[in-house]
N, C-alpha and C positions, 0 to 999 in steps of 0.2 A: 324353419326347418321342417321338412317332410318326414313322416314316419310310416313305415309299413313293416309288419312282421312277415318273414319269409321262412317257410319250412322246407328244408333241403335234406336229402339223403347224401351223406358224404362217404366216399369209399377210398380205401388205400389200395392201390394197385401194385405195391411193392411186394414182389414175390421172392425176394432174397432175404438173407438174414442181416444184410448191411442196413442198419437203421440210419436214415439221413439225419444230419445235424439239426434240421428244423423240426424233427419229430419229438414233440414234448411228452407224449404219453405212450409211446410205443406204437408199432405198426398195427396193433390190434385195437387201437382207440383213435380212429380218425376224428377230426373235429374242426372247429373254427381256426385253430392254429395252422392247420394244413393249408387252408385258404389264404390266411393272412401272410403266411411265409412263402406263398407261391410254390409249394412243394411240387416237384415234378411227378410224384406218384399219386397225387390227389385227383379224384374224379368225383363228380357230383351230379345229381339229377333232382328235379322237383319231386315233391311228395304230394300228389293230388288226392283230394278227398280224404285227408287224414285229420284226426283229432288227437292232440298230444298234450301231455303235461311235461314241462321242462323244469329242471332244477335250477340251482343258483346261477349257473353260467349259460342257461338257455339250451342245454343239451338234454335230450330225453334219456333218463337214467337206465331204463330196462324195457324189456318187451311187454311188460304189463302196463306201461305208461303211454301207450299209443294204440290206436286202432285206425285202420284205413279201409275204405270201400274197396272190396276185392274178393276174390275167391268165391265162397259160398253166397256172397251178397249179389252176384250177377244173376240175371234171369237164365234159366236152363236152356232156353231156345235162342240165345244170342240176339234177341230182338232189341235193336237200338232204341226204339221208341220206349219200350218198357224200361230199358237201362237208364235213359234220360229221366224218366218219371221216378225211378227208384233213387237216383242221385239227388233229385229235388227233395224227396222224403228224407234222405240221409242228411242233407243240408239243414232242413228244418229241425230235425231231431238234435243234431250237433249244436246248433245255435241255442235251442231251448235248454239243453243240458249245461252249456256254458253259463247261461243266465241263472239256472238253478244252482249251480255250484257256487257262483258268486253270492247269491241270496242266502244259501245255507251257511256259507262261511261268515257272512256279516252277522247273521243271527247268533252263531256260536261265539263269534268274537265279542259280542255284547255281553255274553255270560262270563267272559274272562276279564274284561277291562272295566 
């Protein structure tokens, strides 16, 4: 079996008040159920250069639980070479922080069990 984590942004394009039968959590909470039920209102896109924490069901719980490369992180002069360099820096920082989070958790876990 092959395994890969995939981060997607899922959208509900239902602009009516008629909630489809496949809608488990209301039209304000799109998620995996929209994809698995082939909802006609679902749309999604990839989430490039993002770092996120997901809860129990693999869903990012709130806006404080993710950050993505964008906005003020881009170079002011729209220089593609600088942007590529900055994305490499962002990648290195993200991977280091993931490793640090794991190591910190393991250390704290030892104090509990």
